[in-house]
PyMOL Python script that loads the backbone (N, CA, C, O; Angstrom):
from pymol import cmd

cmd.read_pdbstr("""\
ATOM      1  N   MET A   1      69.424 125.009  58.112  1.00  0.00           N
ATOM      2  CA  MET A   1      68.815 125.542  58.902  1.00  0.00           C
ATOM      3  C   MET A   1      68.839 125.006  60.867  1.00  0.00           C
ATOM      4  O   MET A   1      69.408 123.935  61.082  1.00  0.00           O
ATOM      5  N   SER A   2      68.495 125.441  61.591  1.00  0.00           N
ATOM      6  CA  SER A   2      68.717 125.454  62.916  1.00  0.00           C
ATOM      7  C   SER A   2      67.956 124.875  63.077  1.00  0.00           C
ATOM      8  O   SER A   2      66.975 124.847  62.334  1.00  0.00           O
ATOM      9  N   LYS A   3      68.162 123.797  64.669  1.00  0.00           N
ATOM     10  CA  LYS A   3      67.679 122.264  64.736  1.00  0.00           C
ATOM     11  C   LYS A   3      66.296 123.216  64.882  1.00  0.00           C
ATOM     12  O   LYS A   3      65.354 122.784  64.217  1.00  0.00           O
ATOM     13  N   ALA A   4      66.084 124.188  65.489  1.00  0.00           N
ATOM     14  CA  ALA A   4      64.789 124.509  66.249  1.00  0.00           C
ATOM     15  C   ALA A   4      63.825 124.221  65.323  1.00  0.00           C
ATOM     16  O   ALA A   4      63.060 123.256  65.297  1.00  0.00           O
ATOM     17  N   HIS A   5      63.957 125.426  64.329  1.00  0.00           N
ATOM     18  CA  HIS A   5      63.701 125.524  62.823  1.00  0.00           C
ATOM     19  C   HIS A   5      63.350 123.769  61.488  1.00  0.00           C
ATOM     20  O   HIS A   5      62.936 123.874  60.334  1.00  0.00           O
ATOM     21  N   MET A   6      63.570 122.910  61.947  1.00  0.00           N
ATOM     22  CA  MET A   6      63.953 121.822  61.677  1.00  0.00           C
ATOM     23  C   MET A   6      62.719 121.547  62.432  1.00  0.00           C
ATOM     24  O   MET A   6      61.575 121.764  62.031  1.00  0.00           O
ATOM     25  N   ASN A   7      63.203 120.848  64.023  1.00  0.00           N
ATOM     26  CA  ASN A   7      62.405 120.310  64.461  1.00  0.00           C
ATOM     27  C   ASN A   7      61.060 121.266  64.106  1.00  0.00           C
ATOM     28  O   ASN A   7      60.412 120.606  63.295  1.00  0.00           O
ATOM     29  N   VAL A   8      60.317 122.629  64.387  1.00  0.00           N
ATOM     30  CA  VAL A   8      59.511 122.813  64.285  1.00  0.00           C
ATOM     31  C   VAL A   8      58.761 122.036  62.771  1.00  0.00           C
ATOM     32  O   VAL A   8      57.693 121.428  62.850  1.00  0.00           O
ATOM     33  N   LEU A   9      59.425 122.171  61.630  1.00  0.00           N
ATOM     34  CA  LEU A   9      58.975 121.509  60.576  1.00  0.00           C
ATOM     35  C   LEU A   9      58.686 120.015  60.294  1.00  0.00           C
ATOM     36  O   LEU A   9      58.160 119.443  59.339  1.00  0.00           O
ATOM     37  N   PHE A  10      59.126 119.657  61.265  1.00  0.00           N
ATOM     38  CA  PHE A  10      59.233 118.408  61.707  1.00  0.00           C
ATOM     39  C   PHE A  10      57.497 117.815  61.940  1.00  0.00           C
ATOM     40  O   PHE A  10      56.874 117.198  61.077  1.00  0.00           O
ATOM     41  N   ILE A  11      56.988 118.170  63.244  1.00  0.00           N
ATOM     42  CA  ILE A  11      56.824 118.819  64.287  1.00  0.00           C
ATOM     43  C   ILE A  11      54.935 119.170  63.258  1.00  0.00           C
ATOM     44  O   ILE A  11      53.867 118.942  63.827  1.00  0.00           O
ATOM     45  N   CYS A  12      54.990 119.569  62.183  1.00  0.00           N
ATOM     46  CA  CYS A  12      53.676 120.068  61.808  1.00  0.00           C
ATOM     47  C   CYS A  12      53.905 119.213  60.473  1.00  0.00           C
ATOM     48  O   CYS A  12      52.986 119.253  59.655  1.00  0.00           O
ATOM     49  N   THR A  13      54.720 118.657  60.253  1.00  0.00           N
ATOM     50  CA  THR A  13      54.266 117.868  59.351  1.00  0.00           C
ATOM     51  C   THR A  13      53.601 116.689  59.585  1.00  0.00           C
ATOM     52  O   THR A  13      53.129 115.951  58.720  1.00  0.00           O
ATOM     53  N   GLY A  14      53.559 116.440  61.455  1.00  0.00           N
ATOM     54  CA  GLY A  14      52.912 114.900  62.222  1.00  0.00           C
ATOM     55  C   GLY A  14      52.896 113.673  60.946  1.00  0.00           C
ATOM     56  O   GLY A  14      51.881 113.138  60.502  1.00  0.00           O
ATOM     57  N   ASN A  15      54.329 113.408  60.511  1.00  0.00           N
ATOM     58  CA  ASN A  15      54.325 112.738  59.609  1.00  0.00           C
ATOM     59  C   ASN A  15      55.400 111.398  60.113  1.00  0.00           C
ATOM     60  O   ASN A  15      56.593 111.502  59.827  1.00  0.00           O
ATOM     61  N   SER A  16      55.028 110.462  60.683  1.00  0.00           N
ATOM     62  CA  SER A  16      56.446 109.536  61.619  1.00  0.00           C
ATOM     63  C   SER A  16      57.934 108.851  60.664  1.00  0.00           C
ATOM     64  O   SER A  16      59.113 108.507  60.757  1.00  0.00           O
ATOM     65  N   ALA A  17      56.852 108.991  59.815  1.00  0.00           N
ATOM     66  CA  ALA A  17      58.728 108.545  58.601  1.00  0.00           C
ATOM     67  C   ALA A  17      59.687 109.789  58.547  1.00  0.00           C
ATOM     68  O   ALA A  17      60.915 109.792  58.628  1.00  0.00           O
ATOM     69  N   ARG A  18      58.593 111.124  58.349  1.00  0.00           N
ATOM     70  CA  ARG A  18      59.988 111.955  58.473  1.00  0.00           C
ATOM     71  C   ARG A  18      60.547 112.369  59.624  1.00  0.00           C
ATOM     72  O   ARG A  18      61.428 113.200  59.841  1.00  0.00           O
ATOM     73  N   SER A  19      59.726 111.472  60.542  1.00  0.00           N
ATOM     74  CA  SER A  19      60.010 111.888  62.420  1.00  0.00           C
ATOM     75  C   SER A  19      61.373 111.209  62.075  1.00  0.00           C
ATOM     76  O   SER A  19      62.285 111.924  62.493  1.00  0.00           O
ATOM     77  N   ILE A  20      61.858 110.023  61.428  1.00  0.00           N
ATOM     78  CA  ILE A  20      62.673 109.145  61.317  1.00  0.00           C
ATOM     79  C   ILE A  20      63.425 109.054  60.657  1.00  0.00           C
ATOM     80  O   ILE A  20      64.395 108.376  60.996  1.00  0.00           O
ATOM     81  N   ILE A  21      63.394 109.827  59.051  1.00  0.00           N
ATOM     82  CA  ILE A  21      64.297 111.417  58.255  1.00  0.00           C
ATOM     83  C   ILE A  21      64.816 112.357  59.431  1.00  0.00           C
ATOM     84  O   ILE A  21      65.978 112.170  59.791  1.00  0.00           O
ATOM     85  N   ALA A  22      64.322 113.015  59.853  1.00  0.00           N
ATOM     86  CA  ALA A  22      64.981 113.645  60.716  1.00  0.00           C
ATOM     87  C   ALA A  22      65.581 113.193  61.510  1.00  0.00           C
ATOM     88  O   ALA A  22      66.711 113.682  61.482  1.00  0.00           O
ATOM     89  N   GLU A  23      65.421 112.164  62.605  1.00  0.00           N
ATOM     90  CA  GLU A  23      66.054 111.170  63.229  1.00  0.00           C
ATOM     91  C   GLU A  23      67.536 111.478  62.804  1.00  0.00           C
ATOM     92  O   GLU A  23      68.360 112.214  63.347  1.00  0.00           O
ATOM     93  N   SER A  24      67.633 110.709  61.687  1.00  0.00           N
ATOM     94  CA  SER A  24      68.682 110.053  60.503  1.00  0.00           C
ATOM     95  C   SER A  24      70.231 110.995  60.978  1.00  0.00           C
ATOM     96  O   SER A  24      71.328 110.819  61.507  1.00  0.00           O
ATOM     97  N   LEU A  25      69.092 112.417  60.145  1.00  0.00           N
ATOM     98  CA  LEU A  25      69.825 113.478  59.579  1.00  0.00           C
ATOM     99  C   LEU A  25      70.091 113.790  60.568  1.00  0.00           C
ATOM    100  O   LEU A  25      71.305 113.684  60.742  1.00  0.00           O
ATOM    101  N   LEU A  26      69.439 114.248  61.612  1.00  0.00           N
ATOM    102  CA  LEU A  26      70.434 115.194  62.590  1.00  0.00           C
ATOM    103  C   LEU A  26      71.415 114.471  63.892  1.00  0.00           C
ATOM    104  O   LEU A  26      71.763 115.069  64.910  1.00  0.00           O
ATOM    105  N   ASN A  27      71.754 112.974  63.525  1.00  0.00           N
ATOM    106  CA  ASN A  27      72.812 112.387  64.308  1.00  0.00           C
ATOM    107  C   ASN A  27      73.450 111.965  63.794  1.00  0.00           C
ATOM    108  O   ASN A  27      74.229 111.068  64.116  1.00  0.00           O
ATOM    109  N   GLN A  28      73.255 112.717  62.399  1.00  0.00           N
ATOM    110  CA  GLN A  28      74.580 112.391  61.431  1.00  0.00           C
ATOM    111  C   GLN A  28      75.456 113.580  61.830  1.00  0.00           C
ATOM    112  O   GLN A  28      76.569 113.723  61.326  1.00  0.00           O
TER     113      GLN A  28
END
""", "prot")
cmd.dss("prot")
cmd.show_as("cartoon", "prot")
cmd.util.cbc("prot")
cmd.orient("prot")
């Protein structure tokens, strides 16, 4: 998935825990 697509999914969840996971995944 593209970063934009992933960002949309994480924003839609509205879940701070997922945001943290997303950040760590994108930083790898």
